[in-house]
N, C-alpha and C positions, 0 to 999 in steps of 0.2 A: 243758588244751589251750592252746597258744600262739595268739596272734592271727594269726601268720604262716601258720597252717594254713588260714586262710580266703583267702589271697592268690590261688590259682588260680581259685577260684570268683568272686572279685571281678574278675579279669581277664576271665573269660568274660562276666560281666555287662556290663562296660564295652564289650567288643567287640560284644556284641549290641546295646547301646544305640547304638553308632556305626554298626555295619555294616548292620543290618536296614533302617533308613530309607534309607540310601544305596543299598543294593541294590534295594529296591523302587522307590525314586524313579527310579533310573537306568533300570530296566527299563520304567518307565511313561512316560518322557520321550518325547513325540512329536517327529518331525523338524520343524525350523523352516527355512523357505526363506531363502536368503541373498539379498542385494540383486542379486548376479550372476544368480541363478536367476530373478529377477523382471524382468530387463532386457528392454527393448523390442527389436524387430527391428533397429533402427538404432543400438543401443547408446547410447541416450540417457541411461541411468542409469549413472553412474560408481560404482565400488565404493569409491573414495577420497573420504571426506568433505571432504578438503582441496580437492577440485575446486570447491567452492563459493566459494573465495576470489575476490574481484573485483579484486585488485591488478594483475594482469597483463593485464586485458582492455582492448581498445581503447575509447576514451572519446569520446562525443559529449555529454558531460554539460552543456555550455553551448551546446546547439544553437540556442537562441533568438538568439544573437549573429549567426547567419548571416542574419537578417532586417535587420540594420543599422538598427534602430529603437531609439533611446535610451529612449523611453517604454516600449516593450515590454520591454526589458531591465530597466528600473527596476521595473515591476510584477511580473515573474517573480521577480526577486531578493527583492522585498518579500514575496511570497507564500511563498517558500521560507524566509524568515527568521521570519515571524510567523504563518503559518497554524496554526490550532489542531489540525487533523488530524495534521500532522507532529509537533506537540508531544505529542499522545497516543501516536503511534508511538514517539517517543523514550522516553516513560515506560514503554511496554510493553517496549522493548528493555532498559531499566535493570532492570525487574522480572525478565526472563528471565536477565539476567546475574547478578542477586542469587541467583536460584534455582540457577543453575549453581554459583556459589561455595558455596552451602549444600550441594549434593550432593557437591562435591569434599571437603568436610569429613568425609564418610563414610569416607574412606580413613585418617583419623587417629583416635586414641583419643578417646572421649567421656568426659568427667568429669562427676561429679555429687556433690552434697553435701546433707546434711540434718541436722536436729537436732530433738529433741523434749524437752519439759519437762513434767512432770506432778506435781502436788501433791495428795495425797488419802489415803484410808485404806480398808481393807477394810470390808465391811458387817458382818463379825462383831463381836460385842461385845468391848469392851476394847482395840480396836486404836487405835494412834496414827496421826496424820497423818505421812506420809512423802513425801520429795521423790525423784523418779526422773527421770532424764534420759539422753540418749544423743546422741552426735555420730557422723556417718558421712561418710566420704569414699570415693568409688568411681571406678573407671575401667573402661571396657570397649572392646574392639576386635573388630570382626567380621572373620573370616577369609573373604575373598572367593573361596573355593575353587570356587564354581559360577558366578561372574561376575555375581551379583545387583547388587552395588554398581557394577560397571563398566557394566552395562546401564542403571542409573538415571542415571549420569553421562552416558552416550552420549545418552540421551533428552533430558536437560537441555541438553546441548550442541547437539543438533539444534533444540531449541526456541529457543535463543539465535540460531542461524543463521537460522531461519525468521523471527524478529523483525527481524533485520537486513534480510532481503529484503522483508518487509512495509513496513519503513520506506522502503526504496528505491522500492517500488511506489507508496506514498503520495506520495513526492516527485515521481515521474514523472507521476502523475495530477494533482497540484496544479499543477505547472509547465505541463503541457499545457492544463489547464482554464483557467488564467490567460491563456495565450497565445490560446486560442480565444475567451475573453471579450473580450480586447483586439481581436482581428480582428473579432468581431461588432460591437463598438462603432464601430470605424473604418468598417466596412461600412455600418452603419446611418447614420452621418453622411454617407457618400458618397452613398448612395441618397437621403437627404433633400436633399442638395445638388442632385442631378440632378432630383428632383421639383420642388423650389422653382424651379430655373432654368427648367425647362420650363413651370411654372405662370406664371412671370413673362413668358416669351415668349408664351404663349397669351393672357395678359391684355392684353399690348400689341396682339396681333393682334385680339383681341375689341374693344378700344377703337377700333381703326382701322375694323373692320367696322361698328361702330355708327355711326361718322361717315358711312361709305359708304351705310349703310342709310338714314340721315336724308336723304342727298342723292339717294336713289333709285338708287344704283349697286350695291346688294346686296339680296338677297332675305331675307325673314323666315326661310326655311328655312336659309340660310347662317348667320344669326345664332343660331338655335336650336341648330344643330349645334356651333357654336363655343362657345356657353355650356355645352352638355353636356360637351364635351371638357374645358373648363377646370375645371368643378366635379368631374368624375371624377378629374382629377389632384389637386385639393385633397383629395378624399376619401381618397386613398392616404396622405396625410401623417400623420394621427393614428396610423395603425398603425405607420408607420415610427418615429414618435416613441416609441411604446410599446416597440418593439423596441430602440431606443437606450437608453431608461431601464432596461429589463430587463437589458441587457448591462452597463450601468454598475453596477447593483445587484449583479450576479454578480461583477463585478471587485472591487467594494468589499468584498464578503463574503470572497472568496478571499484578499485582501491584508490583511484586518482593518483597513481604513482608515476609522475612525470619525470622523476629524477633518474637519469640513466645510470647513475652511480649507486642506486639503491642496492645495498649489500644483500638484502634478503632476496631480491630478484636475481642477483648474481649467483647466490647460493642455489636458488631454484633452477637456474639455467645451467649450472655447472655440469660438465660432461665427464668430470674426473671421478665421479662416484662409481663404486664398483657395482652398485645395484640401485635402481630407482624403485623404491618401495611404493606401492599404491596403498594409501591409507585404508585400513579396514576398521569397521565399527566393531568394537570389542564387546559392547553390550547392545544387543538388538533392541530397537525402539519398541515401546509398548503402544498398541493401538487402543484408542479410547472408544467408549460406547458412543452411539449417535448423539445422545443428550450431552455428554461431555464435549463432543466435537462442536456442538452448537455454542457451548460456553467458551470454547477456546479459539475457534477460527476467526481471525480479524475480518475477513471478507463477509462472513455471516453477520458478525456483530455490527459491521459497517452498514450492511443492508437493513438490519433491524433498526439501527439508529435513524436511518433515512426514513423508514416507515413511520417511526414515532414522530419524527419531525413533520412528515407529510400529513399525518393525522392532526397535528397541532395547526398546520396551515389550513386544513379543512375547517377546523373549529373557528379559526380567525376569519375565514371567508363568510361563515354563517353569522358572525357577530355584526357584519355590515348590514344585515336585515333590520337591525335595531338601532335606535338613535345613539349617538355618541354624546355623552354629557361631560362638560368640562367647566370647571370653576375658575374664574378669572379675577385677578386683582390688578388694578392699574393706578399708578400715580403719575400725574402730569403737571407741568408748570409751563404756562404761556407767558411770554413777555414781548414788549415792543419798546419803542423809544420813550414812551410815557410811563412805563412801569419799571419798578426795581426788580431785579432778579430775586426770586424767593418771596415775593410779595404774596401774602395770604389771599389777596383778592384774585390772583392769577393761578392759584393752586387748584388742581382737580383730582378727584378720587372716584374710581369706579370699581364696583364689586358685584359679582353675580354669576349665575350659571349661563352657559351657552350650549345650545343643542343643535347638532347637525345630523341630518338623516339623508340617506340616499333616495328615499321614497318621495312621492308615491310610486314613481316608475322604478321598479326593482328588477327590470329585465337584465341589466348589466350585472347586478349583484348575483342573480341566479346563474348567469353565464359563468361568473367567476367561481361560484360553488361547483358547477359542473366540471370546470377545469380542474379544481382542487381535488374533487372526488375521483376524476379519471387518473390524476397523478398518484393518488393514494392507491388505487387499484393496481397501477403499474408498479408502485413500490412494493406492494404485497407480493406481486408475482415475482419480482426480482428477489425478494427475500426467500420465498419458497424455492425458487430455482437455485439460489445459492446453497441452501441446505441440501437439496437433492444432488447438486454437482459436487459438494464437499464430501458427502457420504460415498459417492461413486469414486471420487478421487482417492480417498483413504483405502477403500476396498481394493481398487486397482493397484495402488502402490504396494499394499501389503501382500497381495497375491503375487505380484511380479517379483517382489523381493524374495519371498519364500521359494518360488520356483527357480529363480536365478541361483540361489544358494544350493539347491539340489543339482542344478546343471554344473555349478562350479566344482562340486565333489567329483563328478564323473570326468570332467575335463582334466582335473589334476591327475587322476588315474590314467587317462588317455595320454597325457603328456609324458608321464613317467614311462609308460609302455613304449611310446614312440621313441624316447631317448634310448631305451634298451635295444629296441629293434635297429636303430641307427648304428649303435655300437657293434652289434652282432653282424650287421651287413658289411660294415667296414672290415671287421676281422675276417669274415668269410671271403671277401674280395681279395684282401691282402694274402690270404692263404691259397688263393686260386680255386676256391670251391664254387664261387658264383661270379657272374660278370658284373660290370659296374652299373647296370640298369637297376639292380636291387639296391645299390647304395643311393642312386638318384631318387628312387621311389621312397626310400627310408628318410632321406633328407627333406623331400617334399612333405611327407607326412609329419615329420618332426616340426618343421617350420609352421605348418598349418595348426598342429596341436598346441604349440607354445603360443602362437598368436591368438588362437581362440581362448586359451586359458587366460591370457592377459586381458582380452576384451571382456571375458566374464568377470574377472576381478574388478575391472573398471565399472561394469554394469551393476555388480552387486553393491559397490560403494555408492554409486549414483542412486540406486533405488532406495538404499537406506536413507540418503539425504532427502529424497522425494517423500519418504514417509514422514520424516520430521517436518518437512515443508507442508505436507497435507494436514498435519496436526496443528499447524498454525504458530507454534512457539508462543511464549508469553513474554511480552514486554509491556511496560507502561512508559509514559513520556519521561519520567524521572530516570528509569533504567537507561533509556537511550541517551539522555543528557549525560549520564555517567560515562557511557561508551564514547561519546563525542568529546568529553573533557579529559579522558584519561590519556596517558602517554602511550601511544601505540608502539613505541619502541621498548615496551616492557620486556619483550623477548629481545635481548640485546641485539643491536644492529651493528655491533662492532666485529 
């Protein structure tokens, strides 16, 4: 019988080997939702992954410049250049890019090589020692007929996009935290200045009152009230000093300024300034629409990238229901004591497809699909919640900012009136028209009005920063690389 007589049977065997897993797997493949099917009511989820590009978006990335405070700009730039959290985010981005590059190699053939060398003899009596060895060189390439490789690449690409957005989110947080720490520092300095100024005025009045008491022109009750007011004001100063030191520590930590001789910090801490100005935003921030917000906020874009990646992982899990087809090519050379290396008689060549399949028991595969689908549902919920939280964040920040500005206007008028009342009370007391109780009440009112005014100035600037923060800012990795490579002493440190 000729060997060709077996050819039809071999063809049938090969067809069964290929067809049965494919047919069973295809019939067993459950439907997978697309990103369009998972869209929100307002179409917040885009089907095109390229929509995550930040290149064409409007940019307020240098928003802190609108405060026109050189020291504020210096510290924010320094934080963006040197903060360790941004460094970690950059390292994570590099990691995800390396993983993506590795996954892209799956589209190309994979080569391997090996060798072995053995010197020994059989356990049977009378056998001689023999040398045996082999060399192998192989290559394999997977036919991505079910999209397994493509799904893995898509997941890696989404992870890389998510890392970019996490980097942006970190930068937004660090920049705003630094600005908030700077505002807190200036605010504490201004409140200390107000408290010290009032304490000084109260001490002057107390000394005058003591002289009047010695001359019988003031009562002991007036003196006790004045002393109580003075020491109450002094008692507020240690807490304000603690607030100041805490803000300075936070600012130093954010900017990684460990040098005690840093002249910028010396300038910031200087107590010789006649007035500690709290930075005010000169151009109120513009609040975007919800759709623009989705395009800008890095936390939303991060959640979206994770959802895209999880959908890709769900696709990859479903590809395990179908067989994996791989084409292999192997060259080998066997040699021993009796053969020459490279002898054609010892040369071997192998070529052909290999098929692997998880079936016929696909229970583990279905379990993996269920896991991937559950994670996809969680990722969608995180994405939806990120949008809802972001819109709420912006609305709250905008309303708070506008209301605080209204409050600030009234507090300015109140402080001016309190100063006038204080001056009049002093004059009327010195002319003998009123007792010192009116002066004490006027001093208390003035201190409270001035302190509330300063606190409102602090809060107005804080809430302006929080609006910028809620809008997300716009950076890409190149922008942040520029921040980290620039000389942060561009504002002279001399």
